N, CA, C and O atoms as a CHARMM CRD file, in Angstrom:
* protein
*
  216
    1    1 MET  N    114.82700 -55.34500 -26.96700 PROA 1      0.00000
    2    1 MET  CA   113.78500 -55.81100 -27.46500 PROA 1      0.00000
    3    1 MET  C    113.20300 -55.72600 -25.82700 PROA 1      0.00000
    4    1 MET  O    113.72600 -56.09600 -24.77600 PROA 1      0.00000
    5    2 LYS  N    112.06900 -55.15800 -26.07500 PROA 2      0.00000
    6    2 LYS  CA   111.33800 -55.03200 -24.94400 PROA 2      0.00000
    7    2 LYS  C    110.93100 -56.44700 -23.99300 PROA 2      0.00000
    8    2 LYS  O    110.79500 -57.52400 -24.57300 PROA 2      0.00000
    9    3 HSD  N    110.83100 -56.38700 -23.15400 PROA 3      0.00000
   10    3 HSD  CA   110.39800 -57.36900 -21.85200 PROA 3      0.00000
   11    3 HSD  C    109.12400 -57.40200 -21.50400 PROA 3      0.00000
   12    3 HSD  O    108.69300 -56.51300 -20.77000 PROA 3      0.00000
   13    4 VAL  N    108.31100 -58.39900 -21.95000 PROA 4      0.00000
   14    4 VAL  CA   107.01100 -58.67400 -22.24100 PROA 4      0.00000
   15    4 VAL  C    106.05900 -59.34100 -20.71100 PROA 4      0.00000
   16    4 VAL  O    104.91700 -59.07300 -20.33600 PROA 4      0.00000
   17    5 GLY  N    106.84000 -60.03900 -20.26300 PROA 5      0.00000
   18    5 GLY  CA   106.87300 -61.01000 -19.66800 PROA 5      0.00000
   19    5 GLY  C    107.04200 -62.79300 -19.37000 PROA 5      0.00000
   20    5 GLY  O    108.10400 -63.20600 -19.83500 PROA 5      0.00000
   21    6 LEU  N    106.58000 -63.38600 -19.00000 PROA 6      0.00000
   22    6 LEU  CA   106.97800 -65.44100 -18.89100 PROA 6      0.00000
   23    6 LEU  C    105.92600 -65.34900 -19.82900 PROA 6      0.00000
   24    6 LEU  O    105.05700 -64.51000 -20.06800 PROA 6      0.00000
   25    7 ILE  N    106.36900 -66.85800 -20.46800 PROA 7      0.00000
   26    7 ILE  CA   104.76100 -67.19700 -21.54500 PROA 7      0.00000
   27    7 ILE  C    104.93400 -68.57000 -20.76500 PROA 7      0.00000
   28    7 ILE  O    105.90500 -69.32300 -20.68700 PROA 7      0.00000
   29    8 TYR  N    104.03500 -68.62000 -20.37600 PROA 8      0.00000
   30    8 TYR  CA   103.44600 -69.98500 -19.84900 PROA 8      0.00000
   31    8 TYR  C    102.69300 -71.10700 -20.97600 PROA 8      0.00000
   32    8 TYR  O    101.90100 -70.66800 -21.81000 PROA 8      0.00000
   33    9 LYS  N    103.01100 -72.52100 -20.91000 PROA 9      0.00000
   34    9 LYS  CA   102.49600 -73.60400 -22.15300 PROA 9      0.00000
   35    9 LYS  C    101.41500 -74.24600 -21.67600 PROA 9      0.00000
   36    9 LYS  O    101.00300 -73.19100 -21.19400 PROA 9      0.00000
   37   10 SER  N    100.55800 -75.03600 -21.36300 PROA 10     0.00000
   38   10 SER  CA   100.15200 -75.99400 -21.25300 PROA 10     0.00000
   39   10 SER  C     99.63000 -77.18900 -21.92000 PROA 10     0.00000
   40   10 SER  O     98.44900 -76.84000 -21.92500 PROA 10     0.00000
   41   11 GLU  N     99.62400 -78.15600 -22.39800 PROA 11     0.00000
   42   11 GLU  CA    98.99100 -79.17700 -23.02900 PROA 11     0.00000
   43   11 GLU  C     97.93700 -80.25600 -22.53100 PROA 11     0.00000
   44   11 GLU  O     98.08300 -81.01300 -21.57200 PROA 11     0.00000
   45   12 LEU  N     97.03600 -80.18500 -23.23500 PROA 12     0.00000
   46   12 LEU  CA    95.76600 -81.28000 -22.82600 PROA 12     0.00000
   47   12 LEU  C     95.71300 -82.28400 -23.47600 PROA 12     0.00000
   48   12 LEU  O     95.48200 -81.89700 -24.62200 PROA 12     0.00000
   49   13 TRP  N     95.77900 -83.31800 -23.47200 PROA 13     0.00000
   50   13 TRP  CA    95.72800 -84.93200 -24.15300 PROA 13     0.00000
   51   13 TRP  C     94.45200 -85.20600 -23.60400 PROA 13     0.00000
   52   13 TRP  O     94.24200 -85.08400 -22.39800 PROA 13     0.00000
   53   14 PHE  N     93.27200 -85.70200 -24.70300 PROA 14     0.00000
   54   14 PHE  CA    92.51700 -86.87400 -24.22500 PROA 14     0.00000
   55   14 PHE  C     92.06100 -87.94000 -25.44800 PROA 14     0.00000
   56   14 PHE  O     91.84200 -87.39300 -26.52900 PROA 14     0.00000
   57   15 ASP  N     91.91900 -89.18900 -25.40300 PROA 15     0.00000
   58   15 ASP  CA    91.74900 -90.21200 -25.94900 PROA 15     0.00000
   59   15 ASP  C     91.26100 -90.11300 -27.30800 PROA 15     0.00000
   60   15 ASP  O     91.65800 -90.77400 -28.26800 PROA 15     0.00000
   61   16 SER  N     89.99300 -88.85900 -27.29200 PROA 16     0.00000
   62   16 SER  CA    89.03000 -88.38300 -28.09200 PROA 16     0.00000
   63   16 SER  C     88.50700 -87.18000 -28.12400 PROA 16     0.00000
   64   16 SER  O     88.39100 -86.63800 -27.02500 PROA 16     0.00000
   65   17 ILE  N     88.06400 -86.44400 -29.29100 PROA 17     0.00000
   66   17 ILE  CA    87.64600 -85.70900 -29.51400 PROA 17     0.00000
   67   17 ILE  C     85.94000 -85.17000 -28.33600 PROA 17     0.00000
   68   17 ILE  O     85.44800 -84.17900 -27.79800 PROA 17     0.00000
   69   18 GLU  N     85.66300 -86.76400 -28.54400 PROA 18     0.00000
   70   18 GLU  CA    84.44600 -86.70500 -27.42700 PROA 18     0.00000
   71   18 GLU  C     84.83300 -86.28500 -26.10700 PROA 18     0.00000
   72   18 GLU  O     84.19300 -85.47800 -25.43200 PROA 18     0.00000
   73   19 ASN  N     85.89800 -86.85500 -25.75700 PROA 19     0.00000
   74   19 ASN  CA    86.15000 -86.63100 -24.02600 PROA 19     0.00000
   75   19 ASN  C     86.40400 -85.77200 -24.18600 PROA 19     0.00000
   76   19 ASN  O     85.52600 -85.04100 -23.72900 PROA 19     0.00000
   77   20 ALA  N     87.70400 -84.83400 -24.91400 PROA 20     0.00000
   78   20 ALA  CA    87.67400 -83.09900 -24.97400 PROA 20     0.00000
   79   20 ALA  C     86.58000 -82.62000 -24.61300 PROA 20     0.00000
   80   20 ALA  O     86.51700 -82.08000 -23.50800 PROA 20     0.00000
   81   21 GLN  N     85.31800 -82.70200 -25.53700 PROA 21     0.00000
   82   21 GLN  CA    84.26200 -81.57600 -25.64200 PROA 21     0.00000
   83   21 GLN  C     83.65500 -82.10600 -23.96300 PROA 21     0.00000
   84   21 GLN  O     83.54000 -81.27800 -23.05900 PROA 21     0.00000
   85   22 ALA  N     83.43400 -83.07200 -23.83600 PROA 22     0.00000
   86   22 ALA  CA    82.82700 -83.37500 -21.97800 PROA 22     0.00000
   87   22 ALA  C     83.73600 -82.76300 -21.29800 PROA 22     0.00000
   88   22 ALA  O     83.29700 -81.96400 -20.47000 PROA 22     0.00000
   89   23 ALA  N     85.06100 -82.89000 -21.38400 PROA 23     0.00000
   90   23 ALA  CA    86.09300 -82.06100 -20.20100 PROA 23     0.00000
   91   23 ALA  C     85.98100 -80.94900 -20.18700 PROA 23     0.00000
   92   23 ALA  O     86.35700 -80.36300 -19.17200 PROA 23     0.00000
   93   24 PHE  N     85.32800 -80.05500 -21.48300 PROA 24     0.00000
   94   24 PHE  CA    85.42800 -78.67400 -21.08400 PROA 24     0.00000
   95   24 PHE  C     83.93900 -78.33900 -20.73700 PROA 24     0.00000
   96   24 PHE  O     83.63600 -77.27500 -20.19700 PROA 24     0.00000
   97   25 ALA  N     83.02500 -79.30200 -21.07400 PROA 25     0.00000
   98   25 ALA  CA    81.62100 -78.67500 -21.08400 PROA 25     0.00000
   99   25 ALA  C     81.02200 -79.69700 -19.30900 PROA 25     0.00000
  100   25 ALA  O     79.90300 -80.06800 -18.95400 PROA 25     0.00000
  101   26 SER  N     82.30100 -79.81100 -18.67800 PROA 26     0.00000
  102   26 SER  CA    82.12400 -80.63900 -17.49100 PROA 26     0.00000
  103   26 SER  C     81.82100 -79.00300 -16.76100 PROA 26     0.00000
  104   26 SER  O     82.01500 -77.99100 -17.43500 PROA 26     0.00000
  105   27 GLU  N     81.23600 -78.91800 -15.04000 PROA 27     0.00000
  106   27 GLU  CA    81.38600 -78.08100 -13.87500 PROA 27     0.00000
  107   27 GLU  C     82.59900 -77.67900 -14.52200 PROA 27     0.00000
  108   27 GLU  O     82.70900 -77.02200 -15.55800 PROA 27     0.00000
  109   28 ILE  N     83.71700 -78.26800 -13.60700 PROA 28     0.00000
  110   28 ILE  CA    84.94500 -77.90100 -13.70900 PROA 28     0.00000
  111   28 ILE  C     85.63800 -77.37200 -14.77100 PROA 28     0.00000
  112   28 ILE  O     86.49500 -76.50400 -14.60300 PROA 28     0.00000
  113   29 GLY  N     85.26600 -77.93300 -16.13800 PROA 29     0.00000
  114   29 GLY  CA    85.99700 -77.31500 -17.04200 PROA 29     0.00000
  115   29 GLY  C     85.52200 -76.07700 -17.14800 PROA 29     0.00000
  116   29 GLY  O     86.41100 -75.24300 -17.32200 PROA 29     0.00000
  117   30 GLN  N     84.31500 -75.61200 -17.10100 PROA 30     0.00000
  118   30 GLN  CA    84.17600 -74.46700 -17.05300 PROA 30     0.00000
  119   30 GLN  C     84.80700 -73.42700 -16.11400 PROA 30     0.00000
  120   30 GLN  O     85.63000 -72.53100 -16.30000 PROA 30     0.00000
  121   31 GLN  N     84.11700 -73.87400 -15.01900 PROA 31     0.00000
  122   31 GLN  CA    84.80000 -73.07700 -14.33000 PROA 31     0.00000
  123   31 GLN  C     86.38600 -72.77500 -14.63400 PROA 31     0.00000
  124   31 GLN  O     86.84200 -71.65300 -14.85200 PROA 31     0.00000
  125   32 ALA  N     87.29400 -74.26000 -14.59800 PROA 32     0.00000
  126   32 ALA  CA    88.31400 -73.20600 -15.14400 PROA 32     0.00000
  127   32 ALA  C     88.47700 -72.43400 -16.32000 PROA 32     0.00000
  128   32 ALA  O     89.38700 -71.60700 -16.37400 PROA 32     0.00000
  129   33 TYR  N     87.72400 -72.60300 -17.23700 PROA 33     0.00000
  130   33 TYR  CA    87.89400 -71.61700 -18.70600 PROA 33     0.00000
  131   33 TYR  C     87.49000 -70.25300 -18.01900 PROA 33     0.00000
  132   33 TYR  O     87.90800 -69.15700 -18.39100 PROA 33     0.00000
  133   34 ASP  N     86.72700 -70.44100 -17.09400 PROA 34     0.00000
  134   34 ASP  CA    86.62300 -68.74100 -16.57400 PROA 34     0.00000
  135   34 ASP  C     86.61700 -68.06400 -15.27200 PROA 34     0.00000
  136   34 ASP  O     85.86500 -67.20300 -14.81800 PROA 34     0.00000
  137   35 ASP  N     88.39600 -69.10800 -14.42000 PROA 35     0.00000
  138   35 ASP  CA    89.46900 -68.47200 -14.31000 PROA 35     0.00000
  139   35 ASP  C     90.68900 -67.69000 -15.56200 PROA 35     0.00000
  140   35 ASP  O     91.77700 -67.13300 -15.41300 PROA 35     0.00000
  141   36 VAL  N     90.11800 -67.90000 -16.37500 PROA 36     0.00000
  142   36 VAL  CA    91.89000 -67.65500 -16.63700 PROA 36     0.00000
  143   36 VAL  C     91.98500 -66.35800 -16.68200 PROA 36     0.00000
  144   36 VAL  O     93.16600 -66.01000 -16.68500 PROA 36     0.00000
  145   37 PRO  N     90.55300 -64.68300 -16.75400 PROA 37     0.00000
  146   37 PRO  CA    91.14900 -63.87100 -16.85900 PROA 37     0.00000
  147   37 PRO  C     92.36900 -63.71400 -15.60900 PROA 37     0.00000
  148   37 PRO  O     93.54400 -63.34800 -15.61300 PROA 37     0.00000
  149   38 ASN  N     91.46300 -64.17200 -14.61400 PROA 38     0.00000
  150   38 ASN  CA    92.73000 -64.30300 -13.26800 PROA 38     0.00000
  151   38 ASN  C     93.85700 -64.72300 -12.69800 PROA 38     0.00000
  152   38 ASN  O     94.27600 -64.96600 -11.56600 PROA 38     0.00000
  153   39 PHE  N     94.30800 -64.74500 -14.02600 PROA 39     0.00000
  154   39 PHE  CA    95.58600 -65.29400 -14.69500 PROA 39     0.00000
  155   39 PHE  C     96.55000 -64.75000 -15.71400 PROA 39     0.00000
  156   39 PHE  O     97.73300 -64.43000 -15.59800 PROA 39     0.00000
  157   40 ALA  N     95.91500 -64.73700 -16.51100 PROA 40     0.00000
  158   40 ALA  CA    96.61700 -64.40000 -17.57400 PROA 40     0.00000
  159   40 ALA  C     96.04500 -63.14500 -18.01700 PROA 40     0.00000
  160   40 ALA  O     94.92900 -62.73400 -17.70200 PROA 40     0.00000
  161   41 GLU  N     97.04000 -62.45200 -18.91200 PROA 41     0.00000
  162   41 GLU  CA    96.35500 -61.26600 -19.65500 PROA 41     0.00000
  163   41 GLU  C     96.17100 -61.19900 -21.11100 PROA 41     0.00000
  164   41 GLU  O     95.56100 -60.39800 -21.81900 PROA 41     0.00000
  165   42 ASN  N     96.73700 -62.06500 -21.32500 PROA 42     0.00000
  166   42 ASN  CA    96.76300 -62.55700 -22.86400 PROA 42     0.00000
  167   42 ASN  C     96.67000 -64.18000 -22.91700 PROA 42     0.00000
  168   42 ASN  O     97.44200 -64.91500 -22.30200 PROA 42     0.00000
  169   43 VAL  N     95.73700 -64.57000 -23.64500 PROA 43     0.00000
  170   43 VAL  CA    95.67700 -65.82500 -23.97300 PROA 43     0.00000
  171   43 VAL  C     95.82800 -66.15200 -25.56200 PROA 43     0.00000
  172   43 VAL  O     95.20300 -65.76200 -26.54700 PROA 43     0.00000
  173   44 ALA  N     97.25600 -67.30100 -25.33300 PROA 44     0.00000
  174   44 ALA  CA    97.10200 -67.42700 -27.12400 PROA 44     0.00000
  175   44 ALA  C     95.90200 -68.41000 -27.40800 PROA 44     0.00000
  176   44 ALA  O     95.20500 -68.96900 -26.56100 PROA 44     0.00000
  177   45 VAL  N     95.79600 -68.51400 -28.97100 PROA 45     0.00000
  178   45 VAL  CA    94.53000 -69.84800 -29.74900 PROA 45     0.00000
  179   45 VAL  C     94.41200 -70.76000 -28.67100 PROA 45     0.00000
  180   45 VAL  O     94.99600 -70.76500 -27.58800 PROA 45     0.00000
  181   46 THR  N     93.38000 -71.69800 -29.24000 PROA 46     0.00000
  182   46 THR  CA    93.70600 -73.18700 -28.36200 PROA 46     0.00000
  183   46 THR  C     93.15900 -73.82700 -29.94800 PROA 46     0.00000
  184   46 THR  O     92.27700 -73.55500 -30.76300 PROA 46     0.00000
  185   47 TYR  N     94.33800 -74.89400 -29.79800 PROA 47     0.00000
  186   47 TYR  CA    93.64000 -76.29000 -31.24500 PROA 47     0.00000
  187   47 TYR  C     93.65900 -76.96700 -30.93000 PROA 47     0.00000
  188   47 TYR  O     94.68700 -77.42700 -30.43300 PROA 47     0.00000
  189   48 ILE  N     92.44600 -77.63100 -30.96300 PROA 48     0.00000
  190   48 ILE  CA    91.71900 -79.16700 -30.98600 PROA 48     0.00000
  191   48 ILE  C     91.96000 -79.91800 -32.45700 PROA 48     0.00000
  192   48 ILE  O     91.29900 -79.84700 -33.49300 PROA 48     0.00000
  193   49 THR  N     93.12700 -80.64200 -32.14600 PROA 49     0.00000
  194   49 THR  CA    93.36600 -81.31600 -33.42300 PROA 49     0.00000
  195   49 THR  C     93.16600 -83.52600 -32.85400 PROA 49     0.00000
  196   49 THR  O     93.22500 -84.10000 -31.76600 PROA 49     0.00000
  197   50 GLU  N     92.97900 -83.92600 -34.02800 PROA 50     0.00000
  198   50 GLU  CA    92.70300 -85.36700 -34.09500 PROA 50     0.00000
  199   50 GLU  C     94.03600 -85.98700 -35.06900 PROA 50     0.00000
  200   50 GLU  O     94.46300 -85.75700 -36.20100 PROA 50     0.00000
  201   51 THR  N     94.42200 -86.92700 -33.89500 PROA 51     0.00000
  202   51 THR  CA    95.24100 -87.73100 -34.75700 PROA 51     0.00000
  203   51 THR  C     94.66400 -89.25200 -34.91800 PROA 51     0.00000
  204   51 THR  O     93.74900 -89.57400 -34.16000 PROA 51     0.00000
  205   52 GLN  N     95.04900 -90.00000 -35.66500 PROA 52     0.00000
  206   52 GLN  CA    95.03400 -91.28700 -36.12400 PROA 52     0.00000
  207   52 GLN  C     96.35500 -92.23400 -36.43400 PROA 52     0.00000
  208   52 GLN  O     97.16400 -92.07800 -37.34900 PROA 52     0.00000
  209   53 LYS  N     96.34800 -93.00900 -35.66500 PROA 53     0.00000
  210   53 LYS  CA    97.35800 -94.47900 -36.00300 PROA 53     0.00000
  211   53 LYS  C     96.59900 -95.39600 -37.05700 PROA 53     0.00000
  212   53 LYS  O     95.43900 -95.79600 -36.96300 PROA 53     0.00000
  213   54 PHE  N     97.64000 -95.67800 -38.23000 PROA 54     0.00000
  214   54 PHE  CA    96.77300 -96.57400 -39.29000 PROA 54     0.00000
  215   54 PHE  C     97.69300 -97.79300 -39.40200 PROA 54     0.00000
  216   54 PHE  O     97.38400 -98.73400 -40.13400 PROA 54     0.00000
């Protein structure tokens, strides 16, 4: 098996989809997004889902 490097995982939790959208649309959210190529060679797909308790 070929060593391909370390795998890191991060999770972000928000109280609502709207809060997540606002965070990613903010200046700091855009700066974080733009910085990804500086530390990550391969980036996995990000999924945003919403769950509700009944």
